[in-house]
TORFIRO-223860 format. One line per field, with one value per residue: chain; x, y, z of N, C-alpha, C, O, CB in turn; residue number from 0. Coordinates in Angstrom, 3 decimals. Glycine has a CB too. Layout:
# TORFIRO-223860
cadena: [A:...]
neast: [X:...]
nnorth: [Y:...]
nup: [Z:...]
caeast: [X:...]
canorth: [Y:...]
caup: [Z:...]
ceast: [X:...]
cnorth: [Y:...]
cup: [Z:...]
oeast: [X:...]
onorth: [Y:...]
oup: [Z:...]
cbeast: [X:...]
cbnorth: [Y:...]
cbup: [Z:...]
num: [NUM:...]
//
This chain:
# TORFIRO-223860
cadena: [A:A:A:A:A:A:A:A:A:A:A:A:A:A:A:A:A:A:A:A:A:A:A:A:A:A:A:A:A:A:A:A:A:A:A:A:A:A:A:A:A:A:A:A:A:A:A:A:A:A:A:A:A:A:A:A:A:A]
neast: [14.056:12.921:14.961:15.052:15.556:14.664:11.977:8.698:5.578:2.593:0.351:-3.089:-6.019:-8.815:-11.114:-13.424:-12.061:-11.709:-10.964:-8.024:-5.636:-5.395:-2.635:-0.636:1.442:4.175:4.620:2.121:0.495:1.600:0.958:-1.846:-2.196:-1.127:-3.064:-5.253:-4.304:-3.996:-6.676:-7.653:-6.145:-7.166:-9.750:-9.322:-8.681:-11.033:-13.791:-16.060:-19.426:-20.846:-23.241:-26.564:-27.792:-30.600:-31.087:-31.387:-34.026:-35.519]
nnorth: [-10.227:-6.955:-4.104:-1.377:1.043:0.442:0.302:1.131:2.714:1.778:3.270:2.734:2.396:2.443:3.748:6.045:7.432:10.187:10.787:10.897:8.195:5.433:4.865:2.127:-0.043:-1.812:-4.569:-5.282:-5.017:-7.017:-9.339:-9.235:-9.560:-12.152:-13.633:-13.264:-14.492:-17.114:-17.772:-17.726:-19.813:-21.984:-21.905:-22.568:-25.239:-26.512:-28.193:-26.944:-26.933:-26.563:-24.112:-24.503:-22.364:-20.970:-19.971:-16.549:-14.900:-12.327]
nup: [11.698:12.332:12.599:14.946:13.586:11.076:11.274:10.280:9.304:7.606:5.274:5.548:3.874:5.300:5.468:3.880:0.847:1.035:3.595:5.676:5.490:7.836:10.065:10.191:11.981:10.462:11.199:12.256:10.011:8.370:9.840:9.631:6.847:6.589:7.956:6.259:3.924:4.851:5.292:2.661:1.549:2.994:2.053:-0.626:-0.412:0.297:-1.160:-3.531:-4.396:-7.522:-8.244:-9.421:-11.427:-12.800:-16.216:-17.025:-18.499:-20.344]
caeast: [13.441:13.209:15.711:14.255:15.734:13.949:10.545:7.916:4.140:1.979:-0.977:-4.132:-7.257:-9.918:-12.224:-13.579:-10.815:-11.567:-10.323:-6.637:-5.545:-4.873:-1.234:-0.539:2.822:4.483:4.425:0.672:-0.012:2.048:0.138:-3.194:-2.127:-0.927:-4.359:-6.079:-3.755:-4.332:-8.104:-7.824:-5.588:-8.137:-10.896:-8.930:-8.629:-12.378:-14.467:-17.280:-20.387:-21.320:-24.670:-27.352:-28.537:-31.365:-30.803:-32.296:-34.557:-36.479]
canorth: [-9.276:-5.574:-3.270:-0.171:2.084:0.021:0.267:2.164:2.478:1.746:3.891:1.761:3.094:1.697:4.701:6.646:8.004:11.599:10.855:10.419:6.776:5.070:4.470:0.809:-0.537:-2.836:-5.926:-5.504:-5.213:-8.331:-10.337:-9.198:-10.177:-13.588:-14.210:-13.266:-15.512:-18.423:-18.014:-18.065:-21.152:-22.933:-21.900:-23.278:-26.670:-27.063:-28.344:-26.158:-27.485:-25.539:-23.835:-24.598:-21.107:-20.991:-18.891:-15.414:-14.445:-11.224]
caup: [12.611:11.987:13.527:15.243:12.558:9.875:11.564:9.609:9.292:6.288:5.210:5.258:3.556:5.879:5.520:2.551:0.334:1.371:4.907:5.622:5.842:9.149:10.059:10.808:12.006:9.471:11.720:12.387:8.650:7.904:10.525:9.049:5.521:6.767:8.310:5.047:3.023:5.421:5.043:1.248:1.322:3.522:1.137:-1.843:-0.142:0.428:-2.451:-3.662:-5.346:-8.449:-8.104:-10.641:-11.527:-14.065:-17.146:-16.909:-19.783:-20.223]
ceast: [13.841:14.048:14.893:14.394:15.029:12.436:9.830:6.446:3.640:0.653:-1.996:-5.446:-8.427:-11.141:-12.403:-12.316:-10.633:-10.841:-8.868:-6.575:-5.059:-3.399:-1.121:0.927:3.005:4.175:2.943:0.069:0.371:1.214:-1.266:-3.210:-1.932:-2.236:-5.271:-5.614:-4.097:-5.799:-8.348:-7.268:-6.538:-9.327:-10.569:-8.966:-10.016:-13.036:-15.776:-18.164:-20.879:-22.821:-25.360:-28.249:-29.290:-31.031:-31.837:-32.734:-35.576:-37.641]
cnorth: [-7.868:-4.897:-2.017:0.916:1.731:0.032:1.414:1.785:2.517:2.491:2.832:2.515:2.243:2.580:5.265:7.406:9.481:11.770:10.413:8.945:6.577:4.716:3.171:0.385:-1.709:-4.239:-6.262:-5.775:-6.589:-9.437:-10.398:-9.851:-11.684:-14.279:-14.299:-14.367:-16.899:-18.759:-18.397:-19.449:-22.219:-23.038:-22.670:-24.781:-27.296:-27.143:-27.562:-26.788:-26.339:-25.357:-23.968:-23.372:-21.112:-19.766:-17.796:-14.964:-13.356:-11.451]
cup: [12.212:13.063:13.780:14.178:11.253:10.060:10.843:9.654:7.858:6.320:4.803:5.062:4.042:6.065:4.105:2.136:0.674:2.706:4.784:6.044:7.269:8.996:10.842:10.819:11.046:9.981:11.890:11.009:8.122:8.544:9.929:7.669:5.628:7.136:7.084:4.103:3.539:5.169:3.587:0.935:1.825:2.573:-0.141:-1.639:-0.044:-0.946:-2.431:-4.734:-6.229:-8.279:-9.450:-10.712:-12.852:-14.911:-17.009:-18.290:-19.513:-21.148]
oeast: [14.976:13.855:14.110:13.432:14.812:11.693:10.328:6.106:4.202:-0.098:-1.791:-5.925:-8.964:-12.094:-11.592:-11.600:-9.512:-10.178:-8.523:-7.377:-4.395:-2.964:-1.471:1.592:2.086:3.537:2.548:-0.772:-0.448:0.806:-1.815:-4.127:-2.510:-2.494:-5.975:-6.435:-4.453:-6.129:-9.152:-7.855:-6.712:-9.843:-11.435:-9.246:-10.164:-12.853:-16.492:-17.706:-21.275:-23.571:-24.810:-29.332:-28.679:-30.737:-33.030:-31.901:-36.382:-38.561]
onorth: [-7.629:-5.101:-1.619:1.634:2.603:-0.202:2.540:0.655:3.208:2.366:2.113:3.191:1.425:2.197:4.976:7.949:9.986:12.784:9.642:8.502:7.443:4.313:3.119:0.444:-2.503:-5.023:-7.411:-6.662:-7.258:-10.376:-11.484:-10.608:-12.431:-15.393:-15.292:-15.094:-17.777:-19.905:-19.284:-20.184:-23.250:-24.127:-23.353:-25.528:-28.495:-26.262:-27.536:-27.127:-25.284:-26.328:-23.594:-23.347:-21.245:-18.686:-18.074:-14.679:-13.444:-10.634]
oup: [11.802:14.261:12.918:13.904:10.411:9.107:10.814:10.004:7.008:7.287:3.825:5.973:3.295:6.744:3.224:2.977:0.610:2.925:3.888:6.866:7.838:7.918:12.021:9.785:10.847:9.278:11.690:10.861:7.492:7.860:9.741:7.350:4.838:6.679:6.898:3.544:2.753:4.866:3.303:0.140:1.175:2.325:-0.687:-2.577:-0.279:-1.787:-1.430:-5.825:-5.735:-8.182:-10.486:-10.128:-13.912:-14.398:-16.889:-19.150:-18.587:-21.197]
cbeast: [13.845:11.918:17.134:14.664:17.220:14.398:10.296:8.387:3.396:1.775:-0.993:-4.253:-7.369:-9.505:-11.954:-14.793:-10.761:-12.943:-11.079:-5.718:-4.618:-5.676:-0.315:-1.422:3.214:5.939:5.149:-0.023:0.524:3.543:0.060:-3.701:-0.990:0.130:-5.031:-6.022:-2.223:-4.033:-8.933:-7.144:-4.225:-8.603:-11.309:-7.537:-7.867:-13.233:-14.730:-16.955:-21.584:-20.977:-24.903:-28.190:-27.583:-32.893:-30.763:-31.632:-35.195:-35.817]
cbnorth: [-9.566:-4.807:-2.922:0.398:2.307:-1.360:0.349:2.360:3.520:0.294:5.092:0.697:3.384:1.088:5.858:7.594:7.832:12.276:9.975:11.287:6.053:3.882:5.587:-0.237:-0.958:-2.746:-6.084:-4.275:-4.121:-8.538:-10.026:-7.745:-9.557:-13.851:-13.376:-11.890:-15.356:-18.448:-16.769:-17.021:-21.299:-22.512:-20.453:-22.847:-26.923:-26.206:-29.844:-24.675:-28.195:-25.912:-22.429:-25.920:-19.860:-21.043:-19.407:-14.251:-15.621:-9.875]
cbup: [14.071:11.771:12.974:16.590:12.289:9.470:13.089:8.146:10.163:5.813:4.205:6.403:2.023:7.207:6.581:2.532:-1.154:1.424:5.941:6.538:4.879:9.773:10.668:10.052:13.430:9.068:13.058:13.055:7.712:8.219:12.022:8.952:4.701:7.844:9.413:4.339:2.881:6.934:5.404:0.366:2.009:4.934:0.793:-2.287:1.135:1.394:-2.772:-4.010:-4.609:-9.912:-7.518:-10.684:-11.421:-13.784:-18.582:-16.147:-20.592:-20.527]
num: [0:1:2:3:4:5:6:7:8:9:10:11:12:13:14:15:16:17:18:19:20:21:22:23:24:25:26:27:28:29:30:31:32:33:34:35:36:37:38:39:40:41:42:43:44:45:46:47:48:49:50:51:52:53:54:55:56:57]
//
């Protein structure tokens, strides 16, 4: 667990780069990354059928 003196915010670029980044508390960012990682792990476990894409010729 983080101690209050160790608490900090992370800059998150959720808008065009010209705008200043949002400030997100560390614990919120970690939770968001854990959700993304869990979604990717679930996706890795599911089998995907290869698509039959016809060759493109000009």
